[in-house]
MARDREN-508554 format. One record per atom (N, C-alpha, C, O): x, y, z; residue in three letters. Coordinates in pm, whole numbers, plus 50000, padded with zeros to 5 digits. Each point is the difference from the previous one (the first is absolute). Example, Ala and Ser with C-alpha at 12.3 -4.5 7.8 and 13.67 -1.06 7.14 Angstrom:
<recs>
513194943150780ala 499115011950000ala 500905012050000ala 501044999850066ala 498615010749862ser 500825011950006ser 499235010950073ser 500515011150017ser 
</recs>
This chain:
<recs>
016761221836199met 499234993850108met 500805000950128met 501214997649998met 498135005850115thr 500655000750130thr 499364989750092thr 498774999650013thr 502054992150051arg 499494990050093arg 500325004450142arg 501065005650027arg 498024991650063ser 500295003150140ser 501064990550050ser 500014988349961ser 500875016550122ala 501084991750053ala 500265004550143ala 500695009950025ala 498744982650068ser 500085004050140ser 501414999350054ser 500315006350101ser 500554986149832asn 501364998450050asn 500975009949936asn 501214998550014asn 498275011749916ile 500875010049943ile 500475009350112ile 499195007050059ile 502074993049969ser 500555008350107ser 501485001749978ser 500604993549914ser 499995015450165ala 501455002149993ala 500704987350048ala 499444992750082ala 501745004749871phe 500764988350042phe 501455004050021phe 500435010949962phe 500324979950100asp 501335003250050asp 500975004549892asp 500915007750028asp 498924987549850his 500985002549895his 499665012249914his 500665002449899his 498355005350140glu 499535010949914glu 501095010249972glu 500195004249886glu 500544999950219glu 501025010249981glu 501104995149907glu 500495007549916glu 499904979950099leu 501044994249914leu 499544999449855leu 500745003949909leu 498044991350068leu 499514998749863leu 499755013649936leu 500155001449878leu 499475008650203gln 499765013349945gln 501275005749938gln 499925007249900gln 501234989950158ser 501275005349950ser 500574991749886ser 501025003849940ser 498354985050028his 500504991249894his 499845007049864his 498905004549969his 502174996549949pro 499905007349873pro 499214992649893pro 499665006049898pro 500054981150122val 499264992149902val 498515000350038val 499654999750118val 499505000849780ala 498554999850025ala 499634987650080ala 500214988849954ala 499255013250166thr 499734989150094thr 498575000850050thr 499535010650042thr 499784978149952ile 498604999150039ile 499844988450097ile 500574989349979ile 498655012850128val 499654989250092val 498514997549986val 499205009350002val 500444977949983met 498594996649983met 499674987750084met 500904992450036met 497825005849994asp 499604988350078asp 499804988149906asp 500255000949880asp 499294988050176lys 499894987749921lys 498965001249889lys 500014992149906lys 499085017750105asn 498985001949897asn 500415010449895asn 499225003249911asn 502005001950102gly 500475009849903gly 499595014250033gly 500175008949916gly 499304993850204val 499615013550041val 501265007450047val 500774994950080val 499425017249868leu 501205007650031leu 499955005550142leu 499045006650040leu 502034990550038leu 500125004850136leu 500975011750011leu 499885008450089leu 501094992149819phe 501045010350007phe 500635001649863phe 500204990149929phe 500125022150034val 500805002749880val 501015010950036val 499685009150077val 501524990049869asn 501005010450029asn 499975010849893asn 499234999249903asn 501625011150114ser 499995011349907ser 500364995749859ser 499445005249903ser 501514985450084ala 500394995449866ala 498844993449929ala 499865001349878ala 499294991650196ala 498834993649939ala 498975010649959ala 499344998649897ala 500525011950184glu 499115011049961glu 500435006149868glu 499185002849913glu 502144999250073gln 500525006149877gln 499804990749881gln 499565004449893gln 500744982950125leu 499874990549889leu 498544998949954leu 499734999849880leu 499344999650216cys 498604998049967cys 499265013149973cys 498844999949958cys 501845011450067asn 499435013249973asn 498675002050073asn 499035005149943asn 500944990650183ile 498795001450081ile 500435000950145ile 501014994050038ile 498275013350043ser 500405002350138ser 499814987650086ser 499224991049966ser 501505008850145arg 499904988950094arg 498584998750053arg 499474988950011arg 499915022450022ala 498654999650056ala 499004993849902ala 499054993350041ala 501185008949830ala 499084994549900ala 500274985349971ala 499184993349938ala 501975001650107met 500354986049973met 499664990750115met 499574988749978met 500645016150147ile 499784991550115ile 498544995150004ile 499075007949985ile 500774979150037gly 498674994150006gly 499474994749869gly 499004992949996gly 501695010649896arg 499584994949869arg 500684986749972arg 501034996750060arg 498414995749850val 500614987449959val 501115003049899val 499865008949916val 501214983650092ile 501195002649919ile 499665000849852ile 500605008049927ile 498444984050025tyr 499704999649857tyr 499195012049954tyr 499855002249880tyr 499625005650216asp 499355012549962asp 501015011149977asp 499695010349941asp 501534987550107val 501065010049988val 500944996749885val 500345008849921val 500084978750070ile 500844995649889ile 499444987149943ile 499534991350074ile 500525007549797ser 499534988149931ser 501194990849974ser 501015004249944ser 498864983250098ile 501084990249990ile 499494987949924ile 498814997249999ile 502104995649937asp 499674987949927asp 499194990450089asp 500294998550119asp 498714995049823arg 499104991550076arg 500734989150079arg 499644997250114arg 501384996749827ser 500714989250070ser 500675005250127ser 500054993050101ser 500475019449894tyr 500615005750119tyr 498945003550104tyr 500244998850121tyr 498595005549834arg 498925003250093arg 499614987850081arg 499835000850121arg 500034987849814gln 499644987650069gln 501084996050099gln 499714995550111gln 501555006249848his 501134996550086his 500005008950125his 500234995150111his 499535017849871met 500095009450111met 498934997650106met 500215003350117met 498664990949846leu 498934997550095leu 499984985550051leu 499094996150073leu 501904996349888asp 500114986150045asp 500814999750129asp 501205002749999asp 498144993950114ala 500675000250130ala 501174990350007ala 500915001850081ala 499084987949834ser 501094990050003ser 501225004749923ser 501034993249999ser 498875018549936lys 501115005249921lys 500305014450045lys 499605009649934lys 501114991850179pro 500215013350057pro 501045008649928pro 500165011750033pro 500554982649870ser 501035007749931ser 499824999249849ser 499464990349947ser 501005020149986leu 499885000849855leu 501075009549948leu 500265010450060leu 500354985949827tyr 500945009149934tyr 499754999149850tyr 499984989249942tyr 499855022449995ala 499775000549855ala 500895010849941ala 499915011750039ala 500954984649869his 500925009449938his 499375006149876his 499464993049914his 500615020250078arg 499545007749884arg 498614995649954arg 499804995649887arg 499265005750204thr 498614996949967thr 499235013049984thr 500335010050063thr 498654989949855glu 499245012149972glu 498875001750100glu 499244990750028glu 500665021450026ile 498855003750082ile 499385012649939ile 500665007349926ile 498094995150106val 499315011949951val 499595008450120val 499284995450088val 501205017149915ile 499645009250106ile 498605005149973ile 499775007049901ile 499284989750186ala 498595002949973ala 499745015049992ala 499255004449913ala 501355003550177ser 499685014350004ser 500475007249874ser 499405010049959ser 501684985049980ala 500555006649881ala 499744992149873ala 500315004649890ala 499114983450125arg 499774991049885arg 501284998749917arg 500005001449878arg 501084995850195arg 501334999549937arg 500664986750034arg 500044996150117arg 500484997049783ala 500674987250021ala 501505002150013ala 500615007349922ala 499994986350179ile 501455000450017ile 500494986150035ile 499234991650047ile 502045005949929asp 500644987450036asp 500705001550134asp 500705009850023asp 499104980550065val 500605000650133val 500564986350038val 499634989849943val 501285010350153asp 500374987850071asp 499124999550124asp 500045009050084asp 499174980549927leu 499014998750106leu 500464989550100leu 500364988949960leu 499635014450168gln 500414990550103gln 499045000750117gln 499655010850046gln 499924977550003met 499084999450113met 500524989950101met 500394989049964met 499605014950163val 500384990950109val 499015001750114val 499315010150008val 500634979950080glu 499115000750116glu 500645008450108glu 501225000050016glu 497955007350059leu 500485008550107leu 499914992450133leu 498975000350068leu 502124993149967glu 500174993450130glu 498814991350041glu 499505001050112glu 500054990549798his 498964990250029his 498705006350049his 499204993650068his 500585019049897ser 498795006950044ser 498834998049903ser 498865003350031ser 501464991149853gly 498994999049895gly 500045011949907gly 499484999349889gly 501135011850156his 500185011749914his 501114997449900his 500904991950025his 499055014849861arg 501024998649896arg 500625013749971arg 499325010349997arg 501974989549980ile 500715012049954ile 500254998449851ile 500584990149956ile 498985019749968leu 500164999849855leu 500885011949959leu 499715011450037leu 501364985949888thr 500845010849949thr 499935000049848thr 499914989549936thr 500125022750006leu 499915001949856leu 501155008949957leu 500045011950034leu 500904982549892thr 501185007549956thr 499925001949850thr 500114990349925thr 499705022050027pro 499925002249855pro 501254995249929pro 501115001150053pro 498714993449826ser 501164996249919ser 500795012549965ser 499525011250022ser 501684987149924gln 500885011549978gln 499365010649912gln 500065011950032gln 499334984149858asn 499405009949911asn 498865007450067asn 499885012249985asn 499264980550091asp 498895006650065asp 500485009050113asp 499375010150029asp 501744986250035ala 500575008850101ala 500435013149937ala 499875010650061ala 500644988849814glu 500385012349932glu 498775008749975glu 500085012350009glu 498784981349960phe 498795007849973phe 499545007350125phe 499355010449991phe 500994984150128leu 499605006350125leu 500925011450038leu 499845006050107leu 501134997149808gly 500785012050022gly 501374997950060gly 500675009850032gly 499794977749985thr 501274997750067thr 501185003949915thr 501125000850050thr 498675001849822ala 501115004049914ala 500355014750012ala 501025004549946ala 498155003150124ile 500175014549999ile 501325004150062ile 500725008249943ile 499614986350173gly 501245004050065gly 501214996749916gly 500915008249987gly 499124979849955arg 501144996049920arg 500145008749877arg 501105004149965arg 497764998749970ser 500085008049878ser 500515014050028ser 500785005549924ser 498765000450187gly 500465013450034gly 501485000450027gly 500695009149953gly 499824981250123arg 501444999950032arg 500834997649876arg 501025006649980arg 498554984049934ala 500774997049880ala 500055012049906ala 501045003449945ala 497795003050038ala 499955011649911ala 500805011650057ala 500625007549924ala 499384994150208gly 500775010750061gly 501494998449976gly 500695009749969gly 499804978150045ala 501424997749976ala 500355002649854ala 501055005849970ala 498084990049938ala 500265002149857ala 499995014949966ala 500835004749922ala 498245002650137ala 499895014249971ala 501245007650047ala 500535008449928ala 499934988750192ser 501185006950052ser 501224997749912ser 500765009349972ser 499424978449986met 501154996749918met 499925006949863met 500975006249957met 497894992649976leu 499895005449865leu 500015015349999leu 500575006249910leu 498794999950189ala 499995014650005ala 501415005550011ala 500345010049937ala 500494983450142his 501375004750018his 500854997649876his 500795008649961his 499054979849977glu 500884995949891glu 499585005649864glu 500835001049909glu 497925002750076ile 499505003749867ile 499535014449990ile 500335006949903ile 498904997850194lys 499305012649982lys 500965011949986lys 499785008649914lys 501254992050166asn 500915011549992asn 500705001149864asn 500025011049944asn 500544978350001pro 500635001149868pro 499025003749889pro 500415005649898pro 498314991450120leu 499035003249896leu 499925015149974leu 499845004349886leu 500265003550220ala 499935014549982ala 501145004949912ala 499805008849916ala 501404985550102gly 501135003749915gly 499814995849856gly 500345007549908gly 499114980750071ile 499754995149864ile 499015009149928ile 500225003749885ile 498705000050184lys 499005008549937lys 500565013849970lys 499725005849895lys 501104999650199gly 500605013249977gly 500925000049880gly 500005009549921gly 500814979850064ala 500904999049886ala 499224999049868ala 500385006049900ala 498524986450102ala 499194998649880ala 499375013349960ala 499915003149881ala 499675004750216gln 499395013149970gln 501045009749941gln 499675008049913gln 501584991250135leu 501065008449944leu 500294996049855leu 500185008649914leu 499884978450060leu 500254995149865leu 498875004149905leu 500255002649882leu 498534997950167ala 498855003349917ala 500095014149943ala 499475002649892ala 501225006550180arg 500115013849953arg 500855001149873arg 499825009249921arg 501104981450060lys 500925000549886lys 499694989549894lys 500664999549896lys 498354992350130ala 499734988749910ala 499095004249886ala 499225009450012ala 500894983349876asp 499085002249888asp 498704992550030asp 499814994750110asp 499305004949792ala 498684994150023ala 500084985450042ala 499294995650091ala 501594996649839ser 500114985850034ser 500634998150137ser 499594991250076ser 501415017149957gly 500634998950131gly 499055003950112gly 500024994250108gly 499155015949864glu 499055004550102glu 498984989050032glu 499534998850113glu 500164993349784arg 499074988950024arg 500564990350102arg 499264995050086arg 502045002349906phe 500614990450092phe 500165006050140phe 499824992950099phe 500525019849910thr 500125006150133thr 498645001050068thr 499904998750122thr 499065003649799thr 498655000150056thr 499644986250054thr 499374998850105thr 501034990849822leu 499764986450045leu 500734997350130leu 499454993850092leu 501805010749917ile 500784998150123ile 499305006650118ile 499874993950106ile 499685018549876cys 499325007150108cys 498714992950041cys 499684999150119cys 499584995849783ala 498754993150030ala 500264987350080ala 499264996850093ala 501804995849871glu 500324987750071glu 500505002950141glu 499714992650094glu 501065018349920val 500445004050133val 498815003550088val 499944996150117val 499105011149826asp 498815003650077asp 499204987750041asp 499464999350110asp 500484990949800arg 499274987750031arg 500654992650116arg 499324995450091arg 502005003449904ile 500714992850106ile 499915007750132ile 499864993950106ile 500225019349887thr 499875008150122thr 498634998050064thr 499894999250122thr 499085000149795lys 498664997750052lys 499914986450070lys 499354998750104lys 501294991349838leu 500034986850061leu 500665000450138leu 499504994250096leu 501635012849912ile 500705001150127ile 499165007750102ile 499974996550118ile 499355014149835asp 499135007550091asp 498924991050060asp 499695000950118asp 499764990349797gln 498994990650051gln 500604990850104gln 499384997350103gln 501814997849871met 500624990650092met 500395006550132met 500054993450103met 500225019649893glu 500405006750123glu 498875001150101glu 500235002950117glu 498534994849838his 498904999450095his 500264989450106his 499615001550116his 501054987749843phe 500204988850091phe 501085002750104phe 499974994150108phe 500985014649862ser 501145002050088ser 499765010850104ser 500875002550084ser 497975003949913arg 499725010450098arg 499744993750136arg 499064992350017arg 501775011150078gly 499884993850131gly 498945006350088gly 499494993550091gly 500165019149883gln 499045006750087gln 498594994649976gln 499654996849886gln 499545002250220pro 498644994949984pro 499125009949927pro 500275012049996pro 498664982749945leu 499015008649935leu 499275008350105leu 499774995450112leu 499875016649852ser 499185008350087ser 498554995949980ser 499445002149893ser 499964992050209cys 498644994949989cys 499025008650079cys 500315004750109cys 498524997349833asp 498945007850061asp 498714991949992asp 499984988749951asp 498945017450099ala 498674994349981ala 499535003649860ala 499815011849968ala 500004978149948val 499725002449858val 498624994649965val 499644988950037val 499615019249890asn 498764995449939asn 500374991749878asn 500485005449900asn 499304981750107leu 500484990849896leu 499485003649862leu 500654997049900leu 498175009350091tyr 499405002549871tyr 500675011349923tyr 499855000849878tyr 500875008050190gln 500705010649929gln 501144994549914gln 500025002749880gln 500934989650176pro 501054994349914pro 499464989749901pro 500534998749889pro 498414994150149thr 499404990349907thr 499445007249878thr 500244995949887thr 499025014850136his 499425007849890his 501115005849911his 499894999749878his 501165005350183gln 501105005949922gln 500644989549909gln 500285002749883gln 499974985450171ala 500634989449921ala 499104995649885ala 500484998149888ala 498245000250139ile 499084995149897ile 499815010449890ile 499954996549882ile 499945016250155glu 499835010449899glu 501245001049912glu 499895003049880glu 501284994750177thr 501235000049920thr 499954989049895thr 500405002149885thr 499134986250153val 499894988849905val 498915002849898val 500194997349881val 498685008050162arg 498905002849907arg 500415010049893arg 499524999449887arg 501365009750148ala 500445010249904ala 500714993749880ala 500115006249895ala 500374981550122arg 500694993349889arg 499014994549898arg 500404996349889arg 498295003050148gln 498944995649909gln 500334986649935gln 500114998849878gln 500064991150206leu 500344986649952leu 498774993149944leu 499014998350072leu 501024997849802pro 498824993749938pro 499804985850051pro 500954992950031pro 497785002949977gly 499674986250033gly 500134996650147gly 499864988350036gly 500415021550051ile 500194997250143ile 498985007850081ile 499885012249987ile 499384980750096lys 499005006250087lys 500575001150141lys 500484990250056lys 499485021950000leu 500405002250138leu 498755000850086leu 499165008949980leu 500714982050116ser 498835000350089ser 500475002050143ser 501054995050040ser 498165012450038glu 500365003450136glu 498894996050096glu 498825002349973glu 501574991650139asp 499044995750102asp 500625003150136asp 500854992650048asp 498715018550013tyr 500635004850122tyr 499084998350121tyr 498785001249989tyr 501844996050124asp 499304999750128asp 500025014250056asp 501065004750041asp 497805002349963pro 500015014050042pro 500245001950149pro 500205011350045pro 499774977850033ser 500145001350145ser 501434998550049ser 500255000350121ser 500704998349788leu 501384997950042leu 500545012150077leu 499725011449963leu 501044986150143pro 500645011150071pro 501225004949924pro 500404994049900pro 500185016950146leu 501265004749942leu 501084989750025leu 499974992750099leu 501005006849810val 501084990250013val 501295007050044val 500175012049981val 500714980150080his 501345004850036his 500884997949878his 500374988749969his 499975022249961gly 500764998449877gly 500575013049949gly 499965010250069gly 500564989449811asn 500605011449934asn 499305001849865asn 499964990749919asn 499495021150057his 499205002549879his 500784996449873his 499494992549916his 501725012750069asp 500764997649877asp 500374985449983asp 499984994749889asp 500364998750222ala 500334985849991ala 498794991849958ala 500134990649922ala 498695013050128leu 498784992949962leu 499695002049852leu 499584990749932leu 500625021550018val 499805002549857val 500944991249919val 499594993949901val 501685005450140gln 500994992049929gln 499604985249996gln 500084993549896gln 499505001350219ile 499624985950008ile 498794997249912ile 500014990549921ile 498965017550091leu 498774997549925leu 500195002449851leu 499424992849919leu 501375017150045leu 500295002449859leu 500734988149940leu 499744996249886leu 501174997950190asn 500734988249953asn 499044988249983asn 500034993349897asn 499125004250202phe 499064988849992phe 499065001649881phe 499834990649922phe 499575021250063val 499015002049894val 500664999949863val 499454994449905val 501735011850083thr 500705000149871thr 500394986049959thr 499824996249884thr 500724995950209asn 500374986249970asn 498784992049955asn 500094992049906asn 498785010150161ala 498794992649963ala 499565003749859ala 499624991249922ala 500425021750045cys 499605004349865cys 500954994549893cys 499574995949893cys 501735004250137glu 500974994949903glu 499814985149977glu 500254995149889glu 499314997650214ala 499774985649984ala 498794997149911ala 499854988849950ala 499305021350030leu 498784998049922leu 500075006049860leu 499014999849927leu 502145005450034gln 500135006349869gln 499714990049889gln 500424988550005gln 498845016249895gly 499654991549887gly 498684992650018gly 499564993249908gly 499815008050209arg 498724993450024arg 498885010449995arg 500225011850026arg 498584983649940asp 498865009249998asp 499054997350116asp 498945006350009asp 501424984250080asp 499154996850115asp 500765001550131asp 499634994050101asp 501445014149896gly 500815001650120gly 499285008150107gly 499305009749969gly 500884986450156glu 499405007350112glu 500985000950114glu 500664990250035glu 499445021650023val 500815002350119val 499065004750110val 499285009849982val 500734983250131arg 499135003550111arg 500835005650115arg 501004994050041arg 498585017350011ile 500655006050116ile 498984999850113ile 498945006249989ile 501374986850119thr 499054998650111thr 500695003250132thr 501224998550013thr 498005005750083thr 500505001850136thr 499104992550095thr 498824997949972thr 501744998050142ala 499224992450098ala 500695000850136ala 501195003150010ala 498044994050092tyr 500534999050137tyr 500074985250033tyr 498974993350003tyr 502235001650023arg 500224985850025arg 500434997850144arg 501045005250042arg 498204987250032his 500374996950138his 501054988950002his 500004991249914his 500895009350183gly 500884988750026gly 501385000849942gly 500904993150050gly 499355014949847leu 501325000449939leu 500935008950081leu 499655011350033leu 501544983549999ser 500985007850074ser 501394994949964ser 500154988849951ser 500875019550073ile 501384996049975ile 500875004350116ile 499645008950078ile 501514984749932asp 501025003850098asp 501155006249922asp 500674993049923asp 499565019950095asn 501055007049926asn 501384998050059asn 500985005549949asn 499124986750158gly 501304997150058gly 500595011650078gly 501215000450022gly 497955009350019asp 500515011650073asp 499784998850151asp 500225009650074asp 499364978749969gly 499824997750142gly 498665004650055gly 499734998450119gly 499425007249796arg 498715005250047arg 498864990249976arg 498835003750013arg 501514983949953gly 498964990049979gly 499345001249864gly 500545006349909gly 498294987750078arg 499314999649873arg 499185012749979arg 499445005750094arg 500494998649781thr 499235011849960thr 498834995649913thr 500184992949902thr 498635011450135ala 498824996649920ala 500015007949870ala 500305011949998ala 499374981249893leu 499945006349867leu 498624997449940leu 499864992049907leu 499135014750145pro 498634996649957pro 499555006349869pro 498994995849944pro 501755014050007ile 499525007349882ile 500654994549874ile 501234999749989ile 497954995949919glu 500504993349878glu 499545007649876glu 498845003749988glu 502104998349921ile 499645004649866ile 500544989749902ile 501164996150006ile 497984999649904ser 500344989249908ser 499855004849856ser 499025006749965ser 501964989749952val 499935002749857val 500054986449928val 500984992750010val 497955004149919ser 499874987049935ser 499805001849850ser 499445010049954ser 501024980149971asp 499775000249854asp 499764985949951asp 500434990350063asp 498885008649824asn 499704986949943asn 500994996249890asn 499644993549902asn 501605010750116gly 501084996549908gly 500614986550031gly 499474992650083gly 501655004149853pro 500604986650013pro 500724997650132pro 500274988450034pro 500055022150041gly 500684998150128gly 501514999049986gly 500545000049890gly 500124999150225val 501464999050004val 500404985649969val 499404990750054val 501605007249860pro 500454986349971pro 500364992450128pro 500555005850093pro 499124981449911ser 500164992250122ser 501454999350048ser 500254998650120ser 500715002349787asp 501404998450041asp 500565012050074asp 501084999150059asp 498225012449941ile 500515011750072ile 499025005250104ile 500235010650059ile 498684982249965arg 499015005050095arg 500585002050139arg 499665009650069arg 501224981349972gly 500595001350132gly 500985011450012gly 500405003650111gly 500025002249776asp 500995010750001asp 499445013049946asp 500765009049964asp 497934992250030val 499385011149928val 500345013550061val 499985010149929val 500344990450202phe 500335012650064phe 501515002250011phe 500445009550064phe 500364981749875asp 501465001750001asp 500435009649889asp 499355000849896asp 501755006450125pro 500495008949894pro 500544992249881pro 500514988950014pro 499365017149868phe 500524994749873phe 499254987749950phe 500464993249908phe 498385003850153val 499164989049952val 498875006049918val 499185007550052val 500784989249819thr 498975005749912thr 499804991049879thr 500884992349962thr 497935008849979thr 499724993049874thr 499895009949884thr 499824995949886thr 500295016950143lys 499865010249897lys 501305001349920lys 501095000150057lys 498785000949813arg 501185000949913arg 500835012350033arg 501234999450000arg 498105011650027glu 500695012550033glu 500015002850150glu 500415010850043glu 499154979650036gly 499895002350143gly 501344999050071gly 500944993549952gly 499145013150165arg 501214999750081arg 499824991550126arg 500974997350070arg 497804998649958gly 499764991850118gly 500145007550131gly 500364994150101gly 499365019149897leu 500135008050122leu 498665004550057leu 499915003750117leu 499054996049800gly 498715005550042gly 499434993350123gly 499685006850098gly 500184979949901leu 499404992950112leu 500954999450119leu 499554999450115leu 501755000649859ala 500955000550111ala 499865013250075ala 500065000350123ala 499765010749803leu 499785013050063leu 498675000150075leu 499915005450110leu 499064988749831val 498704998950066val 500154992950135val 499465004550101val 501274984349899ala 500194992350123ala 500695008350106ala 499634999550118ala 501385008049841lys 500745008250097lys 499135011350054lys 500015002550121lys 499255004249793leu 499145010950045leu 498944994850097leu 499705006550100leu 499724981949870ala 499014994150090ala 500624997150135ala 499415003050104ala 501774991249896arg 500684997050126arg 500315012750076arg 499865000450123arg 500585010149807asp 500345012550067asp 498785006650065asp 500155007850094asp 498664989149857met 498795005250062met 499444990550106met 498935002350056met 501824986949971gly 499544990350099gly 498994990249947gly 499364992950078gly 500485006449790gly 499034991149939gly 500644988349928gly 501184996950021gly 498054996749895thr 500494988749924thr 499254998949868thr 498905005449986thr 501674987749917val 499344997549872val 499954985049976val 500844992550050val 498195003249873gln 499814986049968gln 499674998449854gln 499425008949937gln 500954979650009tyr 499604996249865tyr 499274986650008tyr 500424991250075tyr 498515007349850ser 499324987249991ser 499354998649863ser 499805009849929ser 499904978050038arg 499334996949872arg 498894990350031arg 500264988750042arg 498485015449938asp 498884991250027asp 498825004049912asp 499825011749966asp 499414978449998asp 498805002149917asp 500315007749872asp 499215008349956asp 501954988949984asp 500435006449875asp 500245015050016asp 500005007349901asp 500204997250221trp 500305014050026trp 501355001250070trp 500334992350090trp 500445017549866thr 501265003450065thr 499715011050100thr 499385010149966thr 501074988250159arg 499685009750104arg 501275004650072arg 500794991850048arg 499385021249959phe 501045006050084phe 499305007750110phe 499135008449973phe 501244988850151arg 499345006250115arg 501015007850083arg 501134995550022arg 498455016050024leu 500775008250094leu 499225000450130leu 498825003650001leu 501854992850110his 499385000250132his 500685010550086his 501235000650007his 497985007750058leu 500525011150079leu 499325000750136leu 498924994650021leu 501785012150072ala 499435002450132ala 499095012149997ala 500155008849915ala 498904991650177ala 499175011950016ala 500875011250059ala 500994997450068ala 498615014949906ala 500775011550051ala 500094999650151ala 499074995750069ala 502075008949982lys 500225000550144lys 499445013250056lys 499895009849927lys 499774990350202pro 499515012550060pro 501015011549988pro 499625011749996pro 501674984849999ser 501035010449992ser 500245005149859ser 500735009749981ser 498664983849918asp 500215004149861asp 499295013249972asp 498865002350042asp 501845006349886ser 499355012049948ser 499414996649863ser 500434990449936ser 498615017350019ile 499394997449869ile 500905005649891ile 500435011550007ile 499864980149893ser 500865004249890ser 499395012049928ser 498834999649962ser 501955011050017pro 499475011849930pro 499434996749863pro 499075006749955pro 501484983249978lys 499534996549865lys 498644993350002lys 499354998749896lys 500224997150224asp 498724993050008asp 498915008550063asp 498944994950037asp 501335017949976ile 498975009350047ile 499265005549879ile 500615006249913ile 498114991650081ile 499195004449887ile 499615014650022ile 499335002950099ile 501065006549812pro 499685014250021pro 498505002549987pro 499555011350015pro 
</recs>
């Protein structure tokens, strides 16, 4: 619902509030939104133009007791720690610290919404930390381990030439273990590469199709793969191989979470989302990330004790897992100027990748040209 508000206009503090890193909303005494900053656009996943003039409760759903308090002129301030709100545009519940104060006796109220630590991680703030931590680990291990492995494997191969059948079995085992460890180090070295990814204008459906067909080839029983794509999406600013890696990781993880069930479903969807943007800290301000690809499954989800660390290296629940897959995903997304998110709602686990639209200077990736 949109209410007319004749007093909706620019005000003296707009520039200051726009630069505020916390989601900040200004509303009149009736709860009509007069101003929202970029952080609020990102949190609510809706553009400023679509929010201004609407009533606050049409944008976010808040506990009834807080609603009454916020519209009570005799109570110009409010603070609520770790209270649940529901983002209407995404139908997603998150916990926030909510604070409201009066704006200089004008009758207007300033409302700030600060996601709790775990929800902040879902918004992608763990990406930078995970990339740096994994990079340091990769540099150290590659130097200390990978070079001696070649010598160990060479010695085992020499011994195999003179060994009997039982000895050959052990040298074969040594070579196999060396190869396994080398593969692990190769994976970790992805994180230590300092050069940026080469990004082009990419047709998102080419890497998506490649990743899904790779998973389908495994013929996993009891799992339904469903696809729902927005055909109007523009080309994205990205790297074809990196996108395949990210999507293959998301879809494979979703399928593995559903093993043993006969009603498992993995949904791959794309959409254009207004309002989401990030600041990459490069001095160029905020970058819009309107293109979203989501991989969802109806499995049990990530255990609550590691949800806030899901994109960190070496965090895993898999018995044979190394905890590098999602950390690599986070780094690749960041290298393309995008972000990834994790959420759990309506009994569905959702991993989302958000990307920028292709730039005018981008060339079209050769891998995305259909012959």
